[in-house]
C-alpha positions as CSV (number, residue, x, y, z in Angstrom):
1,M,-41.5,-96.0,-10.9
2,R,-43.5,-95.5,-14.1
3,D,-44.2,-98.2,-16.7
4,L,-43.4,-96.7,-20.1
5,T,-44.2,-99.9,-22.0
6,Q,-47.9,-99.1,-21.9
7,G,-50.0,-96.2,-23.2
8,S,-49.8,-93.9,-26.2
9,I,-46.3,-93.1,-27.3
10,P,-47.1,-89.5,-28.4
11,R,-48.8,-88.8,-25.1
12,L,-45.9,-90.3,-23.1
13,L,-43.3,-88.5,-25.1
14,A,-45.1,-85.1,-25.1
15,G,-45.8,-85.3,-21.3
16,M,-42.2,-86.2,-20.3
17,A,-40.7,-83.8,-22.9
18,G,-42.9,-81.0,-21.5
19,F,-41.5,-81.4,-17.9
20,I,-38.0,-81.8,-19.2
21,G,-38.4,-78.9,-21.5
22,F,-39.6,-76.7,-18.6
23,G,-36.5,-77.5,-16.6
24,L,-34.3,-76.8,-19.6
25,V,-36.0,-73.5,-20.3
26,V,-35.5,-72.5,-16.7
27,Q,-31.9,-73.5,-16.9
28,T,-31.5,-71.3,-20.0
29,M,-33.1,-68.4,-18.1
30,Y,-30.1,-68.7,-15.8
31,L,-27.7,-68.6,-18.8
32,V,-29.5,-65.6,-20.1
33,V,-29.4,-63.7,-16.8
34,D,-25.8,-64.7,-16.2
35,L,-24.7,-63.6,-19.7
36,Y,-26.7,-60.3,-19.4
37,F,-24.8,-59.2,-16.3
38,V,-21.5,-60.4,-17.5
39,A,-22.0,-58.5,-20.8
40,Q,-22.2,-55.3,-18.8
41,L,-18.5,-55.9,-17.8
42,G,-17.4,-55.7,-21.5
43,G,-16.6,-57.9,-24.4
44,Q,-13.5,-59.4,-22.8
45,A,-15.5,-60.5,-19.8
46,V,-18.1,-62.2,-22.2
47,A,-15.3,-63.8,-24.1
48,G,-13.7,-65.0,-20.8
49,V,-16.9,-66.5,-19.5
50,A,-17.6,-68.2,-22.9
51,T,-14.1,-69.6,-22.9
52,G,-14.2,-70.8,-19.3
53,G,-17.7,-72.2,-20.0
54,S,-16.3,-74.4,-22.7
55,V,-15.0,-76.6,-19.9
56,L,-18.6,-77.3,-19.1
57,L,-18.8,-79.3,-22.3
58,F,-15.8,-81.4,-21.2
59,V,-17.2,-82.2,-17.8
60,M,-20.7,-82.8,-19.3
61,A,-19.0,-85.2,-21.7
62,L,-17.4,-87.2,-18.9
63,S,-20.6,-87.2,-16.9
64,Q,-22.3,-89.0,-19.8
65,A,-20.2,-92.0,-19.2
66,V,-22.1,-92.5,-15.9
67,S,-25.5,-91.1,-16.7
68,V,-26.2,-92.5,-20.1
69,G,-24.8,-95.9,-19.1
70,A,-26.9,-96.0,-16.0
71,L,-30.1,-94.8,-17.8
72,S,-29.8,-97.4,-20.5
73,L,-29.1,-100.3,-18.1
74,I,-31.6,-99.3,-15.5
75,S,-34.5,-98.6,-18.0
76,R,-33.9,-101.9,-19.7
77,A,-33.8,-103.7,-16.3
78,I,-37.1,-102.0,-15.3
79,G,-38.6,-103.0,-18.6
80,G,-37.4,-106.6,-18.0
81,K,-38.7,-106.6,-14.4
82,D,-35.2,-107.1,-12.9
83,A,-35.1,-105.1,-9.7
84,A,-31.8,-106.5,-8.5
85,E,-30.0,-105.5,-11.7
86,A,-31.4,-102.0,-11.5
87,Q,-30.3,-101.6,-7.8
88,T,-26.8,-102.9,-8.6
89,V,-26.3,-100.5,-11.6
90,F,-27.6,-97.6,-9.5
91,E,-25.1,-98.3,-6.7
92,Q,-22.1,-98.6,-9.0
93,A,-23.2,-95.5,-11.0
94,M,-23.0,-93.4,-7.8
95,S,-19.7,-94.9,-6.9
96,M,-18.3,-93.9,-10.3
97,A,-19.9,-90.4,-10.0
98,L,-18.3,-89.6,-6.6
99,T,-14.9,-90.7,-7.8
100,A,-15.1,-88.5,-10.9
101,A,-16.3,-85.5,-8.9
102,V,-13.1,-85.6,-6.7
103,A,-10.9,-86.0,-9.8
104,T,-12.6,-83.0,-11.5
105,L,-11.8,-80.7,-8.6
106,L,-8.1,-81.8,-8.5
107,I,-7.5,-81.6,-12.2
108,G,-9.5,-78.3,-12.6
109,Y,-7.6,-76.4,-10.0
110,L,-4.2,-77.8,-11.0
111,A,-4.4,-77.4,-14.8
112,G,-7.4,-75.2,-15.6
113,G,-5.5,-71.9,-15.6
114,R,-3.0,-73.1,-18.2
115,F,-5.8,-74.3,-20.4
116,M,-7.6,-70.9,-20.3
117,A,-4.3,-69.3,-21.4
118,V,-4.2,-71.5,-24.5
119,L,-7.8,-70.5,-25.6
120,S,-7.9,-66.8,-24.7
121,A,-7.2,-64.1,-27.2
122,D,-5.5,-61.7,-24.7
123,D,-4.5,-61.4,-21.0
124,A,-7.7,-59.7,-19.9
125,T,-9.8,-62.5,-21.4
126,R,-7.5,-65.1,-19.8
127,M,-7.9,-63.6,-16.4
128,A,-11.7,-63.4,-16.8
129,A,-11.9,-67.0,-17.9
130,R,-9.6,-68.3,-15.1
131,A,-11.7,-66.5,-12.4
132,Y,-15.0,-67.9,-13.8
133,L,-13.6,-71.4,-14.2
134,F,-12.2,-71.6,-10.7
135,A,-15.3,-70.3,-9.0
136,S,-17.6,-72.7,-11.0
137,L,-15.5,-75.9,-10.5
138,P,-17.6,-77.1,-7.5
139,S,-20.7,-77.0,-9.6
140,L,-18.9,-78.9,-12.4
141,A,-17.8,-81.6,-9.9
142,L,-21.3,-82.0,-8.6
143,M,-22.5,-82.6,-12.2
144,F,-21.5,-86.2,-11.8
145,P,-23.6,-87.3,-8.9
146,T,-26.6,-85.1,-9.9
147,A,-26.4,-86.6,-13.5
148,A,-26.3,-90.1,-12.0
149,L,-29.3,-89.4,-9.7
150,G,-31.2,-87.7,-12.6
151,S,-30.6,-90.6,-15.0
152,V,-32.0,-93.1,-12.5
153,L,-35.2,-91.1,-12.0
154,R,-35.6,-90.5,-15.7
155,A,-35.1,-94.2,-16.4
156,S,-38.0,-94.8,-14.0
157,G,-40.2,-92.3,-15.8
158,I,-39.9,-89.7,-13.0
159,V,-39.3,-86.3,-14.5
160,A,-41.7,-83.8,-12.9
161,A,-40.3,-83.5,-9.4
162,P,-36.6,-83.4,-10.4
163,M,-37.3,-80.7,-13.0
164,L,-39.2,-78.6,-10.4
165,L,-36.3,-78.9,-8.0
166,Q,-33.8,-78.0,-10.7
167,S,-35.9,-75.0,-11.6
168,A,-35.9,-73.8,-7.9
169,T,-32.1,-74.0,-7.8
170,V,-31.9,-72.1,-11.1
171,F,-34.1,-69.3,-9.7
172,L,-31.7,-69.1,-6.8
173,N,-28.8,-68.9,-9.3
174,I,-30.7,-66.1,-11.1
175,A,-31.2,-64.2,-7.8
176,L,-27.5,-64.6,-6.8
177,A,-26.1,-63.5,-10.2
178,P,-26.7,-59.7,-10.0
179,V,-25.6,-59.7,-6.3
180,L,-22.3,-61.5,-6.9
181,I,-21.5,-60.3,-10.5
182,A,-22.6,-56.7,-10.3
183,G,-22.5,-56.2,-6.5
184,W,-26.2,-55.3,-6.1
185,G,-26.8,-54.6,-2.4
186,T,-23.2,-55.3,-1.4
187,N,-21.2,-52.8,-3.4
188,H,-18.6,-55.6,-3.8
189,P,-18.9,-56.8,-7.4
190,L,-17.0,-60.0,-8.1
191,G,-17.2,-59.9,-11.9
192,T,-16.8,-63.2,-13.8
193,A,-15.9,-64.9,-10.5
194,G,-19.3,-64.0,-9.2
195,A,-21.0,-65.7,-12.1
196,G,-19.2,-69.0,-11.3
197,L,-19.7,-68.6,-7.6
198,A,-23.5,-68.1,-8.0
199,T,-23.7,-71.3,-10.0
200,S,-21.7,-73.3,-7.4
201,I,-23.8,-72.1,-4.5
202,A,-27.1,-73.0,-6.2
203,T,-25.8,-76.3,-7.4
204,I,-24.6,-77.3,-3.9
205,I,-28.0,-76.5,-2.3
206,G,-29.9,-78.3,-5.1
207,T,-27.7,-81.4,-4.8
208,I,-28.3,-81.6,-1.0
209,I,-32.1,-81.3,-1.5
210,L,-32.1,-83.9,-4.3
211,I,-30.3,-86.4,-2.1
212,V,-32.7,-85.8,0.7
213,L,-35.8,-86.2,-1.5
214,F,-34.5,-89.1,-3.6
215,G,-36.1,-91.7,-1.3
216,R,-39.5,-90.1,-1.7
217,L,-39.2,-89.8,-5.4
218,E,-37.9,-93.3,-6.2
219,M,-39.5,-96.0,-4.0
220,A,-38.1,-99.0,-5.9
221,L,-34.4,-98.2,-5.6
222,R,-32.5,-97.5,-2.4
223,M,-29.9,-94.7,-2.1
224,K,-26.7,-96.5,-1.5
225,V,-23.0,-96.0,-2.5
226,A,-21.4,-99.5,-2.6
227,A,-17.8,-100.5,-2.9
228,P,-16.5,-100.3,-6.5
229,R,-17.2,-103.3,-8.6
230,F,-15.1,-102.7,-11.7
231,A,-17.0,-105.3,-13.8
232,A,-20.2,-103.1,-13.3
233,W,-18.2,-100.0,-14.0
234,R,-17.1,-101.5,-17.3
235,R,-20.7,-102.3,-18.2
236,I,-21.8,-98.8,-17.5
237,A,-18.8,-97.2,-19.2
238,A,-19.2,-99.4,-22.3
239,I,-22.5,-97.8,-23.0
240,G,-21.8,-94.3,-21.6
241,L,-18.3,-93.7,-23.1
242,P,-19.4,-93.4,-26.7
243,S,-21.9,-90.7,-25.5
244,S,-19.1,-89.1,-23.6
245,G,-17.1,-89.2,-26.8
246,E,-19.9,-87.2,-28.5
247,F,-19.7,-84.5,-25.9
248,L,-16.0,-84.5,-25.9
249,L,-16.1,-83.9,-29.6
250,M,-18.3,-80.9,-29.0
251,F,-15.7,-79.7,-26.5
252,V,-12.9,-80.2,-29.0
253,I,-14.9,-78.4,-31.7
254,S,-15.7,-75.5,-29.4
255,G,-12.1,-75.2,-28.3
256,V,-10.9,-75.3,-32.0
257,I,-13.3,-72.6,-32.9
258,Y,-12.1,-70.3,-30.1
259,W,-8.6,-71.0,-31.1
260,A,-9.3,-70.2,-34.8
261,L,-11.1,-67.0,-33.8
262,R,-8.1,-65.6,-32.0
263,R,-6.9,-63.9,-35.2
264,F,-10.2,-62.0,-35.4
265,G,-9.9,-60.7,-31.8
266,P,-12.0,-60.8,-28.6
267,D,-15.1,-59.3,-30.3
268,A,-15.3,-62.3,-32.6
269,Q,-14.9,-64.6,-29.6
270,A,-17.5,-62.7,-27.7
271,G,-19.9,-62.8,-30.7
272,F,-19.5,-66.5,-31.0
273,G,-19.9,-66.9,-27.3
274,I,-23.2,-65.1,-27.3
275,G,-24.4,-66.7,-30.5
276,S,-23.6,-70.2,-29.3
277,R,-25.4,-69.6,-25.9
278,I,-28.5,-68.5,-27.8
279,M,-28.2,-71.5,-30.1
280,Q,-28.1,-73.8,-27.0
281,A,-31.3,-72.2,-25.9
282,I,-32.9,-72.7,-29.3
283,F,-31.9,-76.4,-29.2
284,L,-33.7,-77.0,-25.9
285,P,-37.0,-78.3,-27.3
286,A,-35.3,-80.9,-29.5
287,M,-33.1,-81.9,-26.5
288,A,-36.2,-82.2,-24.3
289,V,-37.8,-84.6,-26.8
290,A,-34.6,-86.7,-27.1
291,F,-34.2,-86.8,-23.3
292,A,-37.8,-88.1,-23.0
293,A,-37.4,-90.6,-25.9
294,A,-34.4,-92.4,-24.4
295,P,-36.0,-94.0,-21.3
296,I,-39.2,-94.8,-23.3
297,A,-37.1,-96.6,-25.9
298,G,-35.0,-98.3,-23.2
299,Q,-37.9,-99.7,-21.2
300,N,-39.7,-100.9,-24.4
301,H,-36.5,-102.4,-25.7
302,G,-36.0,-104.3,-22.4
303,A,-39.6,-105.5,-22.7
304,G,-39.1,-106.7,-26.3
305,R,-41.5,-104.1,-27.8
306,A,-39.6,-103.2,-31.0
307,D,-42.7,-101.8,-32.5
308,R,-43.0,-99.2,-29.7
309,V,-39.3,-98.4,-30.0
310,R,-39.8,-97.5,-33.7
311,A,-42.9,-95.5,-32.9
312,T,-40.9,-93.6,-30.3
313,F,-38.3,-92.6,-32.9
314,H,-40.9,-91.6,-35.5
315,T,-42.8,-89.4,-33.0
316,A,-39.6,-87.8,-31.7
317,V,-38.5,-86.9,-35.3
318,L,-41.9,-85.4,-36.2
319,I,-42.0,-83.3,-33.0
320,S,-38.4,-82.1,-33.1
321,S,-38.4,-81.4,-36.8
322,G,-41.5,-79.2,-36.6
323,I,-40.1,-77.2,-33.7
324,M,-36.7,-76.8,-35.3
325,L,-38.3,-75.6,-38.6
326,A,-40.1,-72.8,-36.7
327,L,-36.9,-71.8,-34.9
328,T,-35.0,-71.7,-38.2
329,L,-37.5,-69.2,-39.5
330,L,-37.1,-67.1,-36.3
331,C,-33.3,-66.9,-36.8
332,Q,-33.6,-66.1,-40.5
333,L,-36.0,-63.2,-40.0
334,N,-34.2,-61.1,-37.3
335,P,-31.5,-62.7,-35.2
336,E,-30.3,-59.3,-34.1
337,L,-33.3,-59.0,-31.7
338,L,-32.0,-62.1,-29.8
339,V,-28.5,-60.7,-29.6
340,L,-29.3,-57.1,-28.6
341,V,-30.6,-58.5,-25.3
342,F,-27.0,-59.1,-24.3
343,T,-24.9,-56.5,-25.9
344,R,-25.1,-53.3,-27.9
345,K,-21.5,-53.4,-29.2
346,S,-21.9,-53.3,-33.0
347,A,-18.9,-55.6,-33.8
348,V,-20.1,-58.3,-31.3
349,V,-23.8,-58.0,-32.5
350,A,-22.7,-58.4,-36.2
351,V,-20.7,-61.6,-35.5
352,A,-23.4,-63.2,-33.3
353,S,-26.2,-62.3,-35.7
354,E,-24.5,-63.6,-38.7
355,Y,-23.6,-66.8,-36.8
356,L,-27.2,-67.5,-35.9
357,R,-28.5,-66.6,-39.4
358,I,-26.1,-69.0,-41.1
359,V,-26.0,-72.0,-38.7
360,S,-29.8,-72.0,-38.3
361,W,-29.9,-73.9,-41.6
362,N,-28.7,-77.0,-39.7
363,F,-31.3,-76.9,-36.9
364,V,-33.5,-79.6,-38.4
365,A,-30.4,-81.8,-38.9
366,M,-29.5,-81.3,-35.3
367,G,-33.0,-82.4,-34.3
368,L,-32.4,-85.7,-36.3
369,V,-29.1,-86.2,-34.6
370,Y,-30.7,-85.9,-31.1
371,S,-33.5,-88.2,-32.0
372,C,-31.2,-90.9,-33.3
373,S,-28.9,-90.6,-30.3
374,A,-31.8,-91.1,-27.9
375,I,-32.8,-94.4,-29.6
376,F,-29.2,-95.7,-29.5
377,Q,-29.2,-94.9,-25.8
378,G,-32.4,-97.0,-25.4
379,F,-30.7,-99.9,-27.2
380,G,-27.7,-99.7,-25.0
381,N,-25.5,-99.3,-28.1
382,T,-24.2,-95.7,-28.3
383,G,-21.3,-96.6,-30.5
384,P,-23.0,-95.7,-33.7
385,A,-24.0,-92.2,-32.4
386,F,-20.4,-91.6,-31.5
387,A,-19.2,-92.7,-34.9
388,A,-21.6,-90.2,-36.6
389,S,-20.3,-87.5,-34.3
390,A,-16.7,-88.5,-35.0
391,S,-17.2,-87.7,-38.6
392,R,-17.0,-84.0,-37.7
393,L,-13.3,-84.5,-37.0
394,A,-12.8,-85.0,-40.7
395,T,-15.5,-82.7,-42.0
396,F,-15.0,-79.8,-39.6
397,V,-12.1,-79.9,-37.2
398,L,-9.4,-80.6,-39.8
399,P,-10.7,-78.0,-42.3
400,T,-10.9,-75.5,-39.4
401,L,-7.2,-76.0,-38.5
402,L,-6.5,-75.2,-42.2
403,F,-8.9,-72.3,-42.1
404,A,-6.9,-70.7,-39.3
405,R,-3.9,-70.5,-41.5
406,W,-5.7,-69.3,-44.7
407,P,-5.4,-65.4,-44.9
408,Q,-8.5,-65.0,-47.1
409,A,-10.8,-67.0,-44.9
410,T,-13.8,-65.3,-43.3
411,L,-16.1,-66.1,-40.4
412,H,-18.9,-66.9,-42.9
413,D,-16.7,-69.7,-44.3
414,L,-16.3,-71.2,-40.8
415,W,-20.1,-71.1,-40.1
416,R,-21.0,-72.7,-43.5
417,L,-18.4,-75.4,-43.0
418,S,-20.1,-76.2,-39.6
419,N,-23.5,-76.5,-41.4
420,V,-22.1,-79.0,-43.9
421,S,-20.5,-81.2,-41.3
422,I,-23.7,-81.4,-39.2
423,I,-25.8,-82.4,-42.2
424,I,-23.3,-85.1,-42.9
425,Q,-23.5,-86.2,-39.3
426,A,-27.3,-86.4,-39.4
427,L,-27.2,-88.6,-42.6
428,I,-24.7,-91.0,-41.1
429,S,-26.8,-91.2,-37.9
430,L,-30.0,-92.1,-39.9
431,L,-28.1,-94.8,-41.9
432,L,-26.7,-96.4,-38.8
433,L,-30.0,-96.4,-37.0
434,R,-31.7,-97.9,-40.0
435,R,-29.1,-100.7,-39.9
436,A,-29.6,-101.2,-36.1
437,F,-33.3,-101.8,-36.7
438,R,-32.8,-104.4,-39.4
439,P,-31.8,-107.4,-37.2
440,R,-35.0,-107.0,-35.2
441,G,-37.1,-107.4,-38.4
442,A,-38.2,-103.8,-38.4
443,P,-39.1,-102.1,-41.7
444,R,-36.6,-99.7,-43.1
445,I,-36.8,-96.2,-41.7
446,P,-37.6,-93.6,-44.4
């Protein structure tokens, strides 16, 4: 267990963000390799995997109810030197995670096929999406227990070993992708199902190793799954559900975009799928900074160090804004270079490139959103972050539903609308965080 209430904030944040960022970069390497081999199967396969992959946001959203709640409560308990509280929260978080994993498998296999039919532009895309989803469901179910274990370690300041383990499983995934997708060495290509199966196999192996190593990584807390205590579940969920709501909104927004793009055909869906995957990779540095800032803010909040919480926010904003400005410039200069790695189909390249060029204007705003959300997690009050995200229902989802029925609308209109909605979200997040600091006697945040 690492004490994050002492030492230089910039050094702590940079060190933890470096390890987290390494793990996220390796994870993105898997997405890149996966997308590369799927792209060789054609635009409809890419659209199918992108459509099936949208369920990832939904499951990730639900996992936040466990992981964010556990991280906030455990980091504050560690900062307040309350070992019994930390152990209780950990046990109940694992109980919640295992219950959710079983529910994910049941609901996914029973209803997933129908959901893919709603989002897909044609039958070929629907079949590709269904095959990918069903093969990847085990990995989605395991996201709950691995997120719970990861949040406990991150709350304790332990990030290096979990990231190295995650990186090892990602390399396994990368090795399996060409074998299962394209049939290298077996002459039995499984197509989009192979992409999902590679993810599931690597995730299962990684989860087993993480469970075995947990006792060596975290000496203060014992691995134990206790009988459900619903009062503890409610405490965890009260903090985690607003963060779940944020990811659920991302899932809703992604689904609405795919639905709106049906009129433009599978090439538009494939272009958005590739562009959004590249954008996810671009956001990794800002996400790494935010992931590191949350436990630092949580431990210092538990220890009553409001000055260090404010310093964590200021440092996170400076680092993430600088990185996102550089990445904005990259996407403005030549986004085609990023897209051509995955496809040479001119229609798909055009959609993905223009998507990146336009939405890159909101990169700095997204960095601000991530930084604010991290501090709210540290406070154990994630409601304001959810409220800021919910503003996109009015500023993006509703206009997009109208956009789909407007004959003169273009893809450029949709991407610009997304930019405006994210900038509004960032401004709301900053105003709410400024208000959250006031009762603690903190100076106003510029």
